[in-house]
BAVEX-232707 format. One record per residue (C-alpha): residue number from 0; x, y, z. Coordinates in Angstrom, 2 decimals, always signed. Example, Ala and Ser with C-alpha at 12.3 -4.5 7.8 and 13.67 -1.06 7.14 Angstrom:
! residues 2
- 0|+12.30|-4.50|+7.80
- 1|+13.67|-1.06|+7.14
***
This chain:
! residues 350
- 0|+40.63|+8.94|+9.95
- 1|+37.78|+7.15|+8.18
- 2|+37.30|+3.60|+9.35
- 3|+36.59|+0.92|+6.78
- 4|+33.28|-0.66|+7.79
- 5|+32.72|-4.36|+7.29
- 6|+30.30|-3.84|+4.39
- 7|+32.84|-1.78|+2.48
- 8|+35.54|-4.32|+3.27
- 9|+33.46|-7.10|+1.75
- 10|+32.75|-5.00|-1.34
- 11|+36.43|-4.28|-1.77
- 12|+37.38|-7.92|-1.31
- 13|+34.87|-8.94|-3.97
- 14|+36.05|-6.13|-6.21
- 15|+39.70|-7.20|-5.84
- 16|+38.81|-10.83|-6.56
- 17|+36.91|-9.82|-9.70
- 18|+39.80|-7.68|-10.92
- 19|+42.25|-10.52|-10.29
- 20|+40.08|-13.03|-12.13
- 21|+39.64|-10.74|-15.12
- 22|+43.34|-9.94|-15.16
- 23|+44.26|-13.60|-15.29
- 24|+41.84|-14.29|-18.13
- 25|+42.99|-11.35|-20.24
- 26|+46.64|-11.99|-19.49
- 27|+46.24|-15.56|-20.72
- 28|+44.75|-14.14|-23.91
- 29|+47.68|-11.78|-24.35
- 30|+45.73|-8.68|-23.25
- 31|+47.67|-8.03|-20.04
- 32|+44.83|-5.95|-18.59
- 33|+41.71|-6.13|-16.52
- 34|+38.41|-4.29|-16.54
- 35|+35.47|-4.16|-14.19
- 36|+32.14|-2.45|-14.55
- 37|+30.11|-1.17|-17.46
- 38|+31.04|+0.93|-20.44
- 39|+30.45|+4.57|-21.24
- 40|+27.00|+5.71|-20.24
- 41|+24.31|+6.23|-22.83
- 42|+22.00|+9.23|-23.25
- 43|+24.51|+11.65|-21.75
- 44|+24.94|+9.78|-18.47
- 45|+28.37|+10.43|-17.00
- 46|+30.98|+7.70|-16.72
- 47|+34.23|+7.46|-14.77
- 48|+37.22|+5.18|-15.22
- 49|+40.05|+4.61|-12.75
- 50|+43.51|+3.72|-14.09
- 51|+45.82|+2.69|-11.21
- 52|+49.56|+2.16|-11.48
- 53|+48.96|-1.56|-11.62
- 54|+46.29|-4.07|-10.67
- 55|+46.55|-6.78|-8.00
- 56|+48.24|-4.46|-5.51
- 57|+46.77|-4.52|-1.95
- 58|+47.11|-0.76|-1.50
- 59|+45.53|-0.13|-4.90
- 60|+42.62|-2.44|-4.04
- 61|+41.76|-0.26|-1.03
- 62|+42.10|+2.98|-3.07
- 63|+39.86|+1.60|-5.81
- 64|+37.31|+0.39|-3.28
- 65|+37.00|+3.97|-2.04
- 66|+36.76|+5.16|-5.64
- 67|+33.96|+2.70|-6.33
- 68|+32.03|+3.97|-3.27
- 69|+32.66|+7.59|-4.25
- 70|+31.58|+7.08|-7.85
- 71|+28.29|+5.55|-6.73
- 72|+27.59|+8.26|-4.16
- 73|+28.59|+11.06|-6.54
- 74|+26.03|+9.85|-9.08
- 75|+28.03|+8.45|-11.99
- 76|+26.02|+6.19|-14.27
- 77|+28.88|+3.68|-14.32
- 78|+32.40|+3.28|-13.02
- 79|+35.16|+1.11|-14.37
- 80|+38.70|+0.09|-13.55
- 81|+41.25|-0.67|-16.24
- 82|+45.00|-0.95|-15.93
- 83|+48.23|-2.82|-16.47
- 84|+49.57|-5.76|-14.54
- 85|+52.99|-4.10|-14.35
- 86|+54.00|-0.60|-13.30
- 87|+56.24|+0.32|-16.23
- 88|+56.40|+3.92|-17.48
- 89|+54.29|+3.53|-20.61
- 90|+52.02|+0.65|-19.57
- 91|+49.01|+2.92|-18.98
- 92|+48.99|+4.63|-22.38
- 93|+46.90|+2.05|-24.24
- 94|+44.25|+2.16|-21.51
- 95|+43.99|+5.96|-21.72
- 96|+43.62|+5.74|-25.50
- 97|+40.86|+3.16|-25.15
- 98|+38.94|+5.39|-22.72
- 99|+39.26|+8.32|-25.12
- 100|+37.72|+6.21|-27.89
- 101|+34.92|+5.13|-25.54
- 102|+34.05|+8.73|-24.71
- 103|+34.59|+8.33|-20.98
- 104|+33.71|+11.55|-19.14
- 105|+36.23|+11.34|-16.28
- 106|+39.58|+9.54|-16.19
- 107|+41.21|+9.15|-12.78
- 108|+44.84|+8.05|-13.02
- 109|+47.77|+7.26|-10.72
- 110|+50.68|+7.88|-13.06
- 111|+53.59|+5.46|-13.28
- 112|+55.55|+8.19|-15.05
- 113|+54.59|+11.90|-15.01
- 114|+55.35|+12.48|-18.69
- 115|+54.94|+9.16|-20.49
- 116|+51.15|+9.41|-20.14
- 117|+51.08|+13.04|-21.26
- 118|+50.26|+12.84|-24.99
- 119|+47.50|+10.28|-24.39
- 120|+45.94|+12.41|-21.64
- 121|+46.10|+15.47|-23.89
- 122|+44.12|+13.59|-26.53
- 123|+41.59|+12.55|-23.91
- 124|+41.14|+16.14|-22.75
- 125|+40.77|+17.36|-26.32
- 126|+38.01|+14.79|-26.74
- 127|+36.23|+16.23|-23.69
- 128|+37.36|+14.06|-20.77
- 129|+38.19|+15.55|-17.39
- 130|+41.46|+14.23|-15.92
- 131|+41.98|+13.71|-12.21
- 132|+45.35|+12.41|-11.03
- 133|+45.45|+10.70|-7.67
- 134|+48.11|+9.05|-5.50
- 135|+50.90|+9.71|-8.04
- 136|+50.72|+12.89|-10.11
- 137|+51.16|+13.46|-13.81
- 138|+52.90|+16.52|-15.14
- 139|+50.40|+19.24|-14.06
- 140|+49.95|+20.28|-17.69
- 141|+48.17|+16.99|-18.38
- 142|+45.44|+16.97|-15.71
- 143|+42.72|+19.15|-14.21
- 144|+43.30|+18.22|-10.56
- 145|+45.61|+16.13|-8.40
- 146|+44.12|+14.47|-5.33
- 147|+47.06|+14.00|-2.98
- 148|+47.27|+11.94|+0.17
- 149|+48.77|+14.75|+2.23
- 150|+51.38|+17.44|+1.83
- 151|+54.35|+15.65|+0.24
- 152|+56.92|+17.19|+2.57
- 153|+54.93|+16.10|+5.62
- 154|+54.97|+12.51|+4.34
- 155|+58.75|+12.67|+3.95
- 156|+59.38|+14.28|+7.33
- 157|+57.27|+11.88|+9.35
- 158|+59.20|+8.93|+7.93
- 159|+62.53|+10.56|+8.80
- 160|+61.31|+11.32|+12.32
- 161|+60.28|+7.71|+12.80
- 162|+63.52|+6.19|+11.56
- 163|+65.64|+8.68|+13.52
- 164|+63.83|+7.79|+16.74
- 165|+64.20|+4.08|+16.09
- 166|+67.95|+4.18|+15.41
- 167|+68.81|+6.66|+18.15
- 168|+69.54|+9.53|+15.76
- 169|+72.67|+8.07|+14.18
- 170|+73.82|+5.45|+11.73
- 171|+73.44|+4.31|+8.13
- 172|+70.01|+4.09|+6.54
- 173|+68.70|+3.07|+3.11
- 174|+65.50|+3.67|+1.14
- 175|+63.62|+0.88|-0.62
- 176|+61.23|+2.61|-3.00
- 177|+58.71|+1.54|-5.65
- 178|+59.57|+2.34|-9.28
- 179|+62.36|+4.73|-10.23
- 180|+59.90|+6.97|-12.10
- 181|+57.08|+7.14|-9.52
- 182|+56.25|+10.81|-8.99
- 183|+55.12|+10.53|-5.38
- 184|+58.01|+8.31|-4.28
- 185|+60.61|+10.57|-5.87
- 186|+59.11|+13.70|-4.33
- 187|+59.15|+12.15|-0.86
- 188|+62.75|+10.96|-1.33
- 189|+63.82|+14.42|-2.50
- 190|+62.39|+16.02|+0.65
- 191|+64.06|+13.36|+2.81
- 192|+67.44|+14.04|+1.22
- 193|+67.03|+17.79|+1.63
- 194|+66.05|+17.42|+5.27
- 195|+68.95|+15.08|+5.99
- 196|+71.34|+17.64|+4.51
- 197|+69.85|+20.71|+6.19
- 198|+68.60|+19.61|+9.61
- 199|+71.34|+19.36|+12.29
- 200|+69.19|+16.81|+14.15
- 201|+70.03|+14.37|+11.36
- 202|+73.72|+15.20|+11.04
- 203|+74.73|+11.72|+12.25
- 204|+72.40|+9.84|+9.91
- 205|+73.83|+8.80|+6.55
- 206|+71.72|+7.71|+3.59
- 207|+73.89|+5.07|+1.92
- 208|+71.58|+3.60|-0.74
- 209|+68.33|+3.96|-2.68
- 210|+66.96|+0.82|-4.31
- 211|+63.75|+0.06|-6.19
- 212|+61.47|-2.95|-5.78
- 213|+59.09|-1.84|-8.57
- 214|+56.13|-2.47|-6.25
- 215|+56.72|-6.16|-6.81
- 216|+56.74|-8.34|-3.71
- 217|+59.47|-10.73|-4.85
- 218|+61.80|-8.03|-6.14
- 219|+61.27|-5.90|-3.03
- 220|+62.10|-8.89|-0.81
- 221|+65.29|-9.49|-2.81
- 222|+66.26|-5.80|-2.70
- 223|+65.86|-5.79|+1.09
- 224|+68.04|-8.86|+1.35
- 225|+70.61|-7.23|-0.92
- 226|+70.74|-4.08|+1.19
- 227|+71.59|-6.03|+4.34
- 228|+74.30|-7.97|+2.55
- 229|+75.82|-4.90|+0.88
- 230|+75.74|-2.68|+3.98
- 231|+76.64|-4.68|+7.10
- 232|+76.45|-1.53|+9.26
- 233|+72.95|-0.60|+8.13
- 234|+70.78|+0.45|+11.07
- 235|+67.50|+1.30|+9.35
- 236|+65.40|+1.07|+6.19
- 237|+62.67|+3.44|+5.04
- 238|+60.24|+1.94|+2.54
- 239|+57.67|+4.54|+1.42
- 240|+55.61|+1.94|-0.44
- 241|+53.14|-0.57|+1.00
- 242|+54.48|-3.43|-1.11
- 243|+58.08|-2.65|-0.21
- 244|+57.61|-2.27|+3.54
- 245|+55.60|-5.51|+3.81
- 246|+58.19|-7.47|+1.79
- 247|+61.06|-6.01|+3.83
- 248|+59.28|-6.80|+7.09
- 249|+58.76|-10.37|+5.96
- 250|+62.47|-10.73|+5.23
- 251|+63.57|-9.14|+8.50
- 252|+61.10|-11.16|+10.59
- 253|+62.91|-14.47|+9.95
- 254|+66.46|-13.12|+9.61
- 255|+69.31|-12.43|+12.00
- 256|+68.58|-8.71|+11.57
- 257|+65.22|-8.80|+13.37
- 258|+65.37|-6.37|+16.26
- 259|+68.72|-5.02|+15.04
- 260|+67.72|-3.18|+11.85
- 261|+64.81|-0.77|+12.13
- 262|+62.13|-0.57|+9.45
- 263|+59.57|+2.15|+8.85
- 264|+57.73|+3.75|+5.94
- 265|+54.21|+3.61|+4.56
- 266|+52.19|+0.44|+5.09
- 267|+48.72|-1.02|+5.33
- 268|+47.75|-1.87|+8.93
- 269|+46.25|-5.24|+7.99
- 270|+49.44|-6.29|+6.19
- 271|+51.81|-4.93|+8.83
- 272|+49.95|-6.11|+11.93
- 273|+51.82|-9.44|+12.36
- 274|+55.19|-7.70|+12.02
- 275|+54.25|-5.09|+14.61
- 276|+52.96|-7.74|+16.98
- 277|+56.13|-9.86|+16.67
- 278|+58.44|-6.87|+17.16
- 279|+59.91|-6.69|+13.65
- 280|+58.45|-3.19|+13.19
- 281|+57.68|-0.70|+15.95
- 282|+56.14|+2.23|+14.03
- 283|+55.09|+3.10|+10.49
- 284|+52.63|+5.52|+8.91
- 285|+49.90|+5.88|+6.30
- 286|+46.67|+7.74|+5.54
- 287|+43.36|+6.00|+4.76
- 288|+43.92|+4.95|+1.11
- 289|+40.18|+4.56|+0.46
- 290|+39.77|+8.31|+0.93
- 291|+41.99|+8.98|-2.09
- 292|+39.67|+7.15|-4.46
- 293|+36.59|+8.51|-2.71
- 294|+37.61|+12.18|-2.99
- 295|+38.91|+11.69|-6.55
- 296|+35.48|+10.44|-7.66
- 297|+33.72|+13.50|-6.25
- 298|+36.37|+15.79|-7.76
- 299|+35.78|+14.20|-11.14
- 300|+32.01|+14.67|-10.81
- 301|+32.41|+18.35|-9.92
- 302|+34.64|+18.85|-12.96
- 303|+32.27|+16.97|-15.26
- 304|+29.29|+18.97|-13.96
- 305|+31.16|+22.23|-14.51
- 306|+30.74|+23.30|-10.89
- 307|+34.54|+23.65|-10.64
- 308|+37.29|+24.12|-13.20
- 309|+40.31|+23.25|-11.09
- 310|+41.19|+26.85|-10.26
- 311|+42.76|+27.71|-6.91
- 312|+39.99|+28.34|-4.40
- 313|+37.39|+26.15|-6.10
- 314|+35.44|+24.04|-3.61
- 315|+33.34|+20.90|-3.91
- 316|+31.56|+18.51|-1.57
- 317|+33.16|+15.07|-1.15
- 318|+30.30|+13.13|+0.41
- 319|+30.89|+12.11|+4.02
- 320|+34.36|+13.72|+3.95
- 321|+32.86|+17.18|+3.49
- 322|+34.04|+20.21|+1.57
- 323|+37.37|+20.16|-0.22
- 324|+39.26|+23.14|-1.64
- 325|+41.62|+23.31|-4.60
- 326|+45.03|+24.59|-3.50
- 327|+47.96|+25.99|-5.46
- 328|+48.99|+23.76|-8.33
- 329|+45.53|+22.25|-8.70
- 330|+46.05|+20.04|-5.64
- 331|+43.35|+18.70|-3.34
- 332|+44.61|+17.30|-0.04
- 333|+42.85|+14.36|+1.62
- 334|+44.13|+14.25|+5.17
- 335|+47.08|+13.78|+7.54
- 336|+48.93|+10.48|+7.97
- 337|+48.48|+8.31|+11.04
- 338|+51.37|+6.63|+12.87
- 339|+50.61|+2.98|+13.67
- 340|+52.06|+1.22|+16.70
- 341|+51.32|-1.93|+18.71
- 342|+49.01|+0.18|+20.87
- 343|+46.68|+1.45|+18.11
- 344|+47.03|-0.84|+15.09
- 345|+44.12|-2.99|+16.23
- 346|+41.80|+0.00|+15.82
- 347|+42.18|+0.01|+12.02
- 348|+40.86|-2.38|+9.40
- 349|+42.27|-1.73|+5.93
***
């Protein structure tokens, strides 16, 4: 796993602060968006723009920090971030259209909805842009590559293994997800449901509810509270979203359910550290989010240079992370998840 060095951490903190400041200014003007960086490069210089699900999200800040590093190392003339302040299905469309008009060479997007962004991405591709999806995929017809955290089924299975261990292999569990249309969340949940139904090891575990916090801290906190009130026999919650797991941990940490209801999922070590240290959470998982943005930038450069086309078997160099290969479905995998516990969480800084 790639450690986040202090220099990169400072750059990402400054980057996040700039994005937040710009977002507030444009929101006050009715724009509801933020941008950072320069425009399309002149004289044929290549440009890259990242469009996350939403701005002002701690997980997204780390991903974009890695993207910024990757774009610089890959040799783009300029990199930019644009995006909505909410994660609704169609909120990214206007930003894609703007990048098409600007003549941006590479658009890297984490889709809020796999199909809502489709027509806009098609127009961008027709205009000559290369499309790299990362974190949350579009419909494959609308992009050249998808840079994925890890194999989706592996992400699902590790979360089930963790919750099963924590509740002794039996009892009621619930899932607190991000948005109802998020491609990655829904794929993980589908694999969890299939594994619960097929694996005899989980025969005594019952999934009683799926709720959505929309990657909003306040709503996620309220949904967690609602789950505990609606299901008095609940023994565990899986939250496969960094916003959701942190909000749920915060609720549990000061409630009567602390130590009685298990919580696991996907979280940022720096956000989850206090809840691991106080015993609210014993184990959770994640990959290094910065690597997603980093690899996506190099993938975009290889596409823009014409050294790859996105065909199965294509390879490209991703800086310090080495050679990457395009797998079936136009997917590039970044790396395996890490399980964080009280014993190792101090070793990570992101």
